[in-house]
C-alpha positions as CSV (number, residue, x, y, z in Angstrom):
1,M,16.4,-106.7,27.0
2,R,18.5,-103.9,25.6
3,R,20.2,-106.3,23.3
4,L,16.9,-107.7,22.1
5,A,15.6,-104.1,21.4
6,F,18.7,-103.3,19.5
7,V,18.4,-106.4,17.4
8,L,14.8,-105.7,16.6
9,A,15.6,-102.0,15.6
10,A,18.4,-103.2,13.4
11,G,16.2,-105.7,11.7
12,I,13.5,-103.2,11.0
13,A,16.0,-100.7,9.5
14,L,17.4,-103.4,7.3
15,C,14.0,-104.3,6.0
16,V,13.2,-100.7,5.2
17,S,16.5,-100.2,3.4
18,A,15.9,-103.3,1.4
19,C,12.4,-102.2,0.3
20,A,13.8,-98.8,-0.6
21,A,16.4,-100.5,-2.8
22,H,13.6,-102.3,-4.7
23,Q,11.8,-99.0,-5.4
24,Q,12.8,-97.3,-8.8
25,T,12.9,-93.6,-9.5
26,P,10.6,-92.7,-12.5
27,T,12.6,-92.2,-15.7
28,G,12.1,-89.7,-18.4
29,E,10.3,-92.4,-20.5
30,N,8.0,-93.1,-17.5
31,Y,7.0,-89.5,-17.2
32,Y,6.5,-89.2,-21.0
33,S,4.3,-92.3,-21.1
34,L,2.2,-91.0,-18.2
35,G,1.9,-87.6,-20.0
36,Q,0.9,-89.2,-23.3
37,Q,-1.7,-91.3,-21.5
38,A,-3.2,-88.3,-19.8
39,F,-3.1,-86.3,-23.0
40,A,-5.0,-89.1,-24.9
41,T,-7.7,-89.2,-22.2
42,H,-8.1,-85.4,-22.3
43,D,-6.6,-85.0,-18.8
44,Y,-4.7,-82.0,-20.0
45,R,-3.9,-80.8,-16.5
46,G,-2.3,-84.1,-15.6
47,S,-0.4,-84.3,-18.9
48,A,1.0,-80.8,-18.3
49,I,2.2,-81.9,-14.9
50,Y,3.9,-85.1,-16.1
51,F,5.5,-83.3,-19.1
52,Q,6.8,-80.6,-16.8
53,K,8.3,-83.1,-14.4
54,L,10.1,-84.7,-17.4
55,I,11.6,-81.4,-18.4
56,D,12.6,-80.5,-14.9
57,Q,14.2,-83.8,-14.0
58,Y,15.5,-84.9,-17.4
59,P,16.0,-81.7,-19.5
60,F,18.3,-83.6,-22.0
61,S,15.9,-86.5,-22.5
62,P,15.0,-87.3,-26.1
63,Y,11.4,-86.8,-25.1
64,A,12.0,-83.3,-23.7
65,E,11.3,-81.4,-27.0
66,D,7.9,-83.2,-27.5
67,A,7.1,-82.6,-23.9
68,E,7.6,-78.9,-24.3
69,L,5.2,-78.9,-27.2
70,K,2.6,-81.0,-25.4
71,I,2.6,-78.6,-22.5
72,G,1.7,-75.7,-24.8
73,L,-1.0,-77.8,-26.5
74,S,-2.4,-78.9,-23.1
75,E,-2.6,-75.3,-21.9
76,Y,-4.4,-74.4,-25.2
77,Q,-6.9,-77.2,-24.6
78,M,-7.6,-75.9,-21.1
79,K,-8.1,-72.4,-22.6
80,H,-5.2,-71.1,-20.6
81,Y,-4.3,-68.9,-23.6
82,A,-1.6,-66.8,-21.9
83,E,0.2,-69.9,-20.8
84,A,-0.2,-71.5,-24.2
85,I,1.2,-68.4,-26.0
86,A,4.2,-68.4,-23.7
87,S,4.9,-72.1,-24.0
88,L,4.4,-72.3,-27.8
89,G,6.3,-69.1,-28.3
90,D,9.3,-70.5,-26.3
91,F,9.1,-73.7,-28.4
92,E,9.4,-71.7,-31.6
93,K,12.4,-69.9,-30.3
94,M,14.2,-72.9,-28.9
95,H,13.4,-75.4,-31.7
96,P,13.2,-73.5,-35.0
97,T,14.1,-76.6,-37.0
98,S,11.8,-79.0,-35.2
99,K,9.6,-81.2,-37.4
100,Q,6.7,-80.0,-35.3
101,I,7.3,-76.3,-35.8
102,E,4.3,-75.9,-38.1
103,L,2.0,-77.4,-35.5
104,A,3.4,-75.1,-32.7
105,S,3.0,-72.1,-35.0
106,Y,-0.6,-72.9,-35.9
107,Y,-1.7,-73.3,-32.3
108,L,0.2,-70.3,-31.2
109,A,-1.9,-68.4,-33.8
110,M,-5.1,-70.2,-32.6
111,S,-4.3,-69.1,-29.0
112,H,-4.8,-65.5,-30.2
113,F,-7.6,-66.4,-32.6
114,D,-9.8,-68.0,-29.9
115,Q,-9.7,-64.8,-27.9
116,I,-11.2,-62.6,-30.7
117,G,-14.3,-60.9,-29.4
118,R,-16.9,-58.8,-31.1
119,P,-16.1,-56.2,-33.8
120,D,-16.7,-53.4,-31.3
121,Q,-14.1,-54.7,-28.9
122,D,-10.3,-54.4,-28.9
123,Q,-8.7,-56.2,-31.9
124,S,-5.2,-56.7,-30.5
125,N,-5.6,-60.5,-30.6
126,T,-7.0,-60.3,-34.1
127,E,-4.0,-58.5,-35.3
128,Q,-1.6,-60.9,-33.6
129,A,-3.5,-63.9,-34.9
130,L,-3.4,-62.4,-38.4
131,Q,0.3,-61.8,-38.3
132,Q,1.0,-65.4,-37.1
133,F,-1.3,-66.9,-39.7
134,E,0.4,-64.9,-42.5
135,I,3.8,-66.2,-41.3
136,I,2.5,-69.8,-41.5
137,E,1.1,-69.2,-45.0
138,R,4.4,-67.7,-46.1
139,R,6.8,-70.1,-44.5
140,Y,5.0,-73.4,-44.9
141,P,3.0,-73.1,-48.2
142,E,3.0,-76.8,-49.0
143,T,1.5,-78.0,-45.7
144,G,-2.0,-78.5,-44.6
145,F,-1.5,-75.8,-42.0
146,S,-1.1,-73.2,-44.8
147,A,-4.7,-73.9,-46.1
148,L,-6.1,-73.7,-42.6
149,A,-4.2,-70.5,-41.9
150,H,-5.5,-69.0,-45.2
151,Q,-9.1,-69.6,-44.0
152,Q,-8.4,-67.9,-40.6
153,I,-6.7,-65.0,-42.4
154,S,-10.1,-64.3,-44.1
155,V,-11.8,-64.3,-40.7
156,C,-9.2,-61.9,-39.2
157,R,-9.3,-59.5,-42.1
158,E,-13.1,-59.4,-42.0
159,M,-13.1,-58.7,-38.3
160,L,-10.6,-55.9,-38.6
161,A,-12.6,-54.4,-41.5
162,R,-15.8,-54.5,-39.4
163,H,-14.1,-52.9,-36.5
164,Q,-12.8,-50.1,-38.7
165,L,-16.2,-49.6,-40.2
166,L,-17.8,-49.2,-36.8
167,I,-15.2,-46.6,-35.8
168,G,-15.8,-44.7,-39.1
169,D,-19.6,-44.8,-38.5
170,F,-19.0,-43.6,-34.9
171,Y,-17.2,-40.5,-36.2
172,Y,-19.7,-40.0,-39.0
173,K,-22.7,-39.9,-36.6
174,R,-20.9,-37.3,-34.5
175,A,-20.1,-35.1,-37.6
176,N,-16.4,-35.7,-37.3
177,F,-16.2,-36.3,-41.0
178,R,-12.5,-35.9,-41.4
179,A,-11.8,-38.7,-38.9
180,A,-14.5,-40.8,-40.5
181,E,-12.9,-40.3,-43.9
182,S,-9.5,-41.4,-42.6
183,R,-10.9,-44.6,-41.1
184,L,-12.9,-45.5,-44.1
185,A,-10.1,-44.8,-46.6
186,E,-7.7,-46.9,-44.5
187,L,-10.3,-49.7,-44.5
188,M,-10.5,-49.6,-48.3
189,Q,-6.8,-49.5,-48.6
190,K,-6.2,-52.6,-46.4
191,W,-9.3,-54.8,-46.7
192,P,-11.3,-53.9,-49.9
193,D,-12.1,-57.5,-50.6
194,T,-13.9,-58.2,-47.4
195,P,-17.8,-58.5,-47.3
196,V,-18.1,-54.9,-45.9
197,G,-16.0,-53.3,-48.7
198,D,-19.1,-52.1,-50.6
199,E,-20.7,-50.6,-47.5
200,A,-17.4,-48.9,-46.5
201,L,-16.8,-47.4,-49.9
202,Y,-20.3,-46.1,-50.1
203,Q,-20.0,-44.6,-46.6
204,L,-16.7,-43.0,-47.7
205,G,-18.6,-41.3,-50.5
206,T,-21.3,-39.9,-48.3
207,T,-18.6,-38.7,-45.8
208,L,-16.7,-36.9,-48.6
209,E,-20.0,-35.3,-49.7
210,K,-20.6,-34.1,-46.2
211,E,-17.1,-32.5,-46.2
212,G,-18.0,-30.6,-49.4
213,K,-15.7,-32.7,-51.5
214,K,-18.2,-33.4,-54.2
215,Y,-15.8,-34.5,-56.9
216,S,-14.1,-37.0,-54.5
217,A,-17.5,-38.2,-53.4
218,A,-18.4,-38.8,-57.1
219,Q,-15.2,-40.8,-57.5
220,A,-16.1,-43.0,-54.5
221,F,-19.6,-43.6,-55.8
222,T,-18.3,-44.4,-59.2
223,A,-15.8,-46.9,-57.6
224,V,-18.7,-48.6,-55.8
225,V,-20.5,-49.1,-59.1
226,L,-17.3,-50.4,-60.8
227,H,-16.0,-52.7,-58.1
228,Y,-19.2,-53.9,-56.5
229,P,-21.8,-54.2,-59.4
230,G,-25.1,-55.8,-58.6
231,T,-25.0,-54.9,-54.9
232,T,-27.4,-52.8,-52.9
233,Y,-24.8,-50.2,-52.4
234,A,-24.0,-50.0,-56.1
235,S,-27.7,-49.0,-56.7
236,K,-27.5,-46.4,-54.0
237,A,-24.3,-45.1,-55.5
238,K,-25.9,-44.6,-58.9
239,Y,-28.6,-42.6,-57.3
240,E,-26.1,-40.4,-55.5
241,L,-24.2,-39.8,-58.7
242,K,-27.3,-38.5,-60.4
243,K,-27.8,-36.0,-57.6
244,L,-24.2,-34.8,-57.7
245,H,-24.1,-34.1,-61.4
246,Q,-20.3,-34.5,-61.3
247,P,-18.4,-35.8,-64.4
248,V,-15.8,-38.3,-63.3
249,D,-12.6,-38.8,-65.2
250,T,-11.6,-42.4,-65.9
251,E,-7.9,-42.2,-66.7
252,D,-7.3,-44.7,-63.8
253,D,-9.3,-46.6,-61.2
254,P,-11.4,-44.0,-59.3
255,L,-10.9,-45.9,-56.1
256,R,-7.2,-45.5,-56.3
257,L,-7.6,-41.9,-57.1
258,V,-9.9,-41.1,-54.2
259,L,-7.7,-43.0,-51.7
260,T,-4.7,-41.0,-52.9
261,E,-6.5,-37.8,-52.3
262,S,-7.5,-39.1,-48.8
263,G,-3.8,-39.8,-48.0
264,F,-3.9,-43.6,-48.6
265,G,-2.5,-43.8,-52.1
266,D,-0.5,-47.1,-51.8
267,T,-3.4,-49.4,-52.6
268,D,-3.7,-52.7,-54.5
269,Q,-6.3,-53.5,-57.1
270,V,-9.7,-54.3,-55.6
271,T,-11.2,-57.7,-55.8
272,V,-14.9,-58.2,-54.9
273,R,-16.3,-60.9,-52.7
274,Q,-19.6,-62.1,-54.0
275,G,-22.4,-63.9,-52.2
276,G,-23.9,-63.7,-48.7
277,D,-21.4,-66.1,-46.9
278,T,-18.6,-64.5,-44.9
279,A,-15.5,-65.8,-43.3
280,L,-16.9,-65.1,-39.9
281,A,-19.8,-67.5,-40.6
282,S,-17.5,-70.3,-41.5
283,A,-15.5,-69.8,-38.4
284,A,-18.5,-70.8,-36.3
285,D,-17.9,-74.5,-37.3
286,S,-15.9,-76.0,-34.5
287,N,-15.2,-79.1,-36.6
288,A,-13.0,-76.9,-38.9
289,Y,-10.1,-77.1,-36.5
290,P,-7.8,-80.1,-36.7
291,P,-7.7,-82.4,-33.6
292,L,-4.6,-82.2,-31.4
293,P,-2.3,-85.1,-32.3
294,L,-1.2,-87.7,-29.7
295,L,2.0,-88.6,-31.5
296,K,4.6,-86.4,-33.1
297,A,3.1,-86.4,-36.6
298,P,1.2,-83.2,-37.4
299,P,-2.5,-83.4,-38.3
300,P,-3.2,-84.4,-41.9
301,P,-4.2,-81.7,-44.4
302,A,-7.8,-80.7,-44.0
303,S,-10.1,-82.4,-46.5
304,D,-13.1,-80.9,-48.2
305,A,-15.4,-82.6,-45.7
306,D,-13.4,-81.6,-42.6
307,A,-12.3,-78.0,-43.3
308,P,-14.5,-75.0,-43.8
309,S,-14.9,-74.0,-47.5
310,S,-12.5,-71.4,-48.6
311,I,-14.3,-68.1,-49.2
312,A,-12.5,-66.5,-52.1
313,P,-13.6,-63.5,-54.1
314,A,-15.7,-64.7,-57.0
315,G,-14.8,-63.1,-60.3
316,G,-12.0,-61.1,-58.7
317,T,-8.5,-60.7,-60.1
318,P,-5.2,-61.1,-58.3
319,A,-4.1,-58.0,-56.4
320,A,-1.4,-56.0,-58.0
321,E,1.9,-55.9,-56.1
322,P,2.5,-52.3,-54.9
323,P,5.7,-50.8,-56.0
324,S,8.3,-51.2,-53.3
325,S,10.5,-48.3,-54.3
326,I,7.8,-45.6,-54.0
327,S,7.6,-43.1,-51.2
328,S,4.4,-41.1,-51.3
329,G,3.0,-38.2,-49.3
330,A,0.7,-35.3,-49.4
331,A,0.8,-31.7,-48.3
332,A,-2.4,-29.7,-47.9
333,S,-3.3,-26.3,-46.4
334,G,-5.7,-26.0,-43.5
335,P,-8.2,-23.6,-45.1
336,A,-8.8,-25.9,-48.0
337,A,-9.6,-28.9,-45.8
338,S,-12.3,-26.9,-44.0
339,G,-13.7,-25.1,-47.1
340,P,-16.6,-26.1,-49.2
341,A,-14.7,-26.9,-52.3
342,A,-14.5,-30.4,-53.7
343,S,-11.2,-32.3,-53.7
344,G,-9.0,-33.1,-56.7
345,A,-10.1,-35.0,-59.7
346,A,-9.1,-38.0,-61.8
347,A,-8.7,-37.8,-65.5
348,S,-9.3,-39.8,-68.7
349,G,-7.7,-39.9,-72.1
350,A,-5.5,-41.8,-74.6
351,A,-2.3,-43.2,-73.0
352,A,0.9,-42.1,-74.6
353,S,3.7,-44.5,-75.2
354,G,6.3,-45.1,-72.4
355,A,8.1,-47.6,-70.4
356,D,6.3,-49.3,-67.5
357,A,7.3,-47.5,-64.3
358,S,6.0,-46.1,-61.0
359,T,5.7,-42.4,-60.3
360,A,5.7,-40.3,-57.2
361,V,2.8,-38.3,-55.9
362,T,2.4,-35.0,-54.1
363,S,-1.0,-33.5,-53.4
364,G,-1.8,-30.1,-52.1
365,A,-4.6,-27.5,-51.6
366,A,-5.0,-23.8,-51.4
367,G,-8.0,-22.4,-49.4
368,N,-10.2,-19.5,-50.3
369,A,-9.9,-17.4,-47.2
370,T,-6.1,-17.4,-46.7
371,P,-4.6,-19.3,-49.7
372,E,-1.1,-20.6,-49.2
373,A,1.4,-22.1,-51.7
374,V,1.8,-25.8,-51.3
375,V,5.1,-27.5,-52.2
376,G,5.5,-31.2,-52.1
377,A,8.5,-33.3,-52.9
378,V,8.6,-37.1,-53.2
379,K,11.9,-38.9,-53.8
380,T,11.7,-42.1,-55.7
381,A,14.2,-44.6,-57.0
382,A,14.7,-43.1,-60.5
383,L,17.4,-45.0,-62.1
384,K,17.7,-43.0,-65.3
385,P,16.5,-39.7,-66.7
386,A,12.9,-39.8,-67.9
387,T,11.4,-38.0,-70.9
388,L,8.2,-35.8,-70.9
389,N,6.5,-36.9,-74.1
390,K,3.2,-34.9,-73.9
391,V,1.2,-32.5,-71.7
392,R,-2.5,-33.0,-72.4
393,L,-6.0,-32.4,-70.9
394,S,-8.2,-35.3,-69.9
395,S,-11.0,-36.4,-72.2
396,A,-13.7,-35.7,-69.7
397,D,-16.3,-33.0,-70.5
398,P,-15.4,-30.6,-69.0
399,P,-11.8,-31.6,-68.3
400,L,-10.6,-30.9,-64.8
401,S,-7.2,-32.7,-65.1
402,V,-4.0,-32.3,-67.0
403,I,-1.8,-35.4,-67.7
404,F,2.0,-35.6,-68.1
405,D,2.9,-38.6,-70.2
406,L,6.4,-39.8,-69.1
407,T,8.8,-42.7,-69.9
408,G,9.8,-43.4,-66.3
409,T,9.8,-42.6,-62.6
410,V,10.5,-38.9,-61.7
411,P,11.0,-37.0,-58.4
412,F,9.3,-33.7,-58.5
413,E,8.2,-30.6,-56.6
414,S,4.9,-28.7,-57.0
415,Q,3.8,-25.2,-56.0
416,L,0.4,-23.5,-56.4
417,Q,-0.1,-19.8,-56.3
418,N,-3.5,-18.1,-56.3
419,G,-3.8,-14.6,-57.6
420,S,-6.7,-12.3,-58.6
421,G,-8.8,-14.2,-61.1
422,S,-6.2,-16.9,-61.8
423,S,-4.1,-19.7,-60.3
424,T,-0.7,-21.0,-61.4
425,L,0.7,-24.4,-60.7
426,T,4.4,-25.0,-61.2
427,I,5.8,-28.5,-61.2
428,H,9.5,-29.2,-61.3
429,L,10.3,-32.6,-62.8
430,K,13.7,-33.7,-61.6
431,E,16.0,-35.7,-63.9
432,T,13.6,-35.2,-66.8
433,K,14.0,-33.8,-70.3
434,P,11.2,-32.8,-72.7
435,A,10.7,-34.7,-75.9
436,S,12.2,-33.0,-79.0
437,Q,8.8,-32.6,-80.6
438,L,7.1,-31.1,-77.5
439,A,6.2,-27.4,-77.9
440,T,7.4,-25.0,-75.2
441,H,4.0,-23.2,-75.1
442,L,0.6,-24.9,-75.2
443,V,-2.7,-23.0,-75.4
444,F,-5.7,-24.9,-73.9
445,D,-8.5,-22.3,-73.5
446,R,-10.8,-25.0,-72.3
447,S,-12.7,-25.5,-69.1
448,I,-10.5,-24.0,-66.3
449,F,-7.3,-24.4,-68.3
450,R,-5.7,-21.4,-70.1
451,D,-2.2,-22.3,-71.2
452,C,1.0,-24.1,-70.3
453,D,4.7,-23.3,-70.5
454,I,7.5,-25.9,-70.6
455,Q,11.1,-25.0,-69.8
456,T,14.2,-27.1,-69.3
457,D,17.5,-26.4,-67.5
458,A,20.3,-28.7,-66.3
459,G,18.4,-31.9,-66.4
460,E,15.2,-30.4,-64.9
461,T,11.9,-29.7,-66.7
462,T,9.6,-27.1,-65.3
463,V,5.9,-27.1,-66.3
464,T,3.7,-24.1,-65.5
465,V,0.0,-24.5,-65.9
466,N,-2.2,-21.4,-65.8
467,T,-5.8,-21.9,-64.8
468,S,-8.8,-20.0,-63.5
469,P,-8.9,-19.9,-59.7
470,V,-8.8,-23.3,-58.1
471,S,-9.2,-24.3,-54.5
472,R,-7.4,-27.7,-54.4
473,F,-5.1,-29.8,-56.5
474,A,-3.6,-33.3,-56.3
475,V,-0.8,-35.0,-58.2
476,I,-1.4,-38.7,-58.6
477,P,0.8,-41.4,-60.1
478,L,-0.5,-43.6,-62.8
479,N,1.1,-46.7,-64.3
480,A,1.3,-48.6,-67.5
481,P,2.3,-46.3,-69.1
482,P,3.8,-44.0,-66.4
483,R,2.0,-40.7,-66.1
484,L,1.4,-37.9,-63.6
485,L,-2.3,-37.0,-63.3
486,V,-2.8,-33.4,-61.9
487,T,-6.3,-32.8,-60.8
488,F,-7.9,-29.5,-59.9
489,T,-11.1,-28.3,-58.1
490,P,-12.3,-24.9,-59.3
491,Q,-13.1,-22.3,-56.6
492,E,-16.7,-21.5,-56.0
493,Q,-17.9,-18.2,-57.4
494,Q,-17.6,-15.4,-54.9
495,P,-19.3,-12.0,-54.9
496,V,-17.3,-9.3,-56.8
497,G,-14.9,-7.4,-54.6
498,T,-14.6,-10.1,-51.9
499,S,-11.4,-11.8,-53.3
500,E,-8.0,-10.2,-53.0
501,P,-4.8,-11.0,-54.8
502,T,-2.3,-12.9,-52.8
503,D,1.4,-13.5,-53.2
504,Q,2.1,-16.9,-51.6
505,S,5.4,-18.0,-50.3
506,A,6.4,-21.7,-50.8
507,N,6.5,-24.1,-47.9
508,S,8.8,-27.0,-48.6
509,N,7.7,-30.4,-47.6
510,S,10.1,-33.2,-48.3
511,I,9.1,-36.9,-47.9
512,D,11.7,-39.6,-48.1
């Protein structure tokens, strides 16, 4: 009996081993086929499992690269955005030369894009999506993904602009006008071509008016009329201009001037979006996104029927590229910021001849209660000495600006001193010489301007402008031809005997 039992056990063991020998371990191709089948039938959980097994067991398989991509796409389809971002981000780092890198980059951006909430919520995902879409547009301009990224960029920009407008309105309603001005000016610097541009610029004008900066408010309202004609806010801006009775110089774009005075001077030319459609409205079309591919080929470029229509500014002009070699900054005294005086002005007039170049800007202010000297210095990439061709008043009536016509970029320092019944602004133009025909003493006797002295020494030209008392000034760069526009805001009349002469010491403020 024992021998019989032993024989039976041996036979059973032999049968089991024989069956096991006929069973095959799944290969990498098996896992890939199972994953592809699950992906095609929208079983994204199953596809992620099969593709992960392929990578774990056969990391050097020729299917491993595509499996890594499909895991990220499966996580995206399951709305597991954190996992999708991690997987697709790893794919970009590990396979930068992959033929599917555009597809991975696009859905990495979409993983952030699909998490965008309302304008009043945190916009971190909007910023990250915008950054990724801009990378796609820049790196892959000839692919269909570039056109799709461009459409989503419009959505992201509009969302960020609306978010900024809400913050500005929040501060405005709580009478924190300086914070509201900063938010609205930043909006107009970054996203002036979005559908809320006209509203934001008009709100910036009303904010500046509340701060007592009547001239800057007039500049903002004028910019609304110029850049957004035919809109509701353009009509409102015309009405506000009539109430302000402020002449606005037109030497340069008033929007650029008012943003410079608000501390956001590095701005492009504004283009206007016409019509009622917005990028956010087009984003509601779920058919605008390309389907996820089953095979390795990326989705075809979006056709006119499949993709949302591109919302480009109608009648706009291409934005001017900001000079890359400019450093700009502003210095202002505290009392002026809280005082009732309006901010600096723009200017108009005939342009003198000169080479096309960019100039630096320093702005400053001196308050009525405790005036202080303001010194600003901006270093720019001046390659050769410039020539000061002319010093002239703007053609506005009355002029509130003086213009230096130059032949190139100049670094400079400026200092304002307020005395009893007068103000003196001294501007040191570095690496600059006056033109041979330029007089050393100019008499203006017009508006707030009295006279001007021009001196030169060791490659530096010093211009001293004497005016009636002013509360603020700003030095603003203009191009084509290069000029420095120096704007002033006169002090409000005070009762006799209330003002005292002051001798102000200079505070140096260097900006690299």
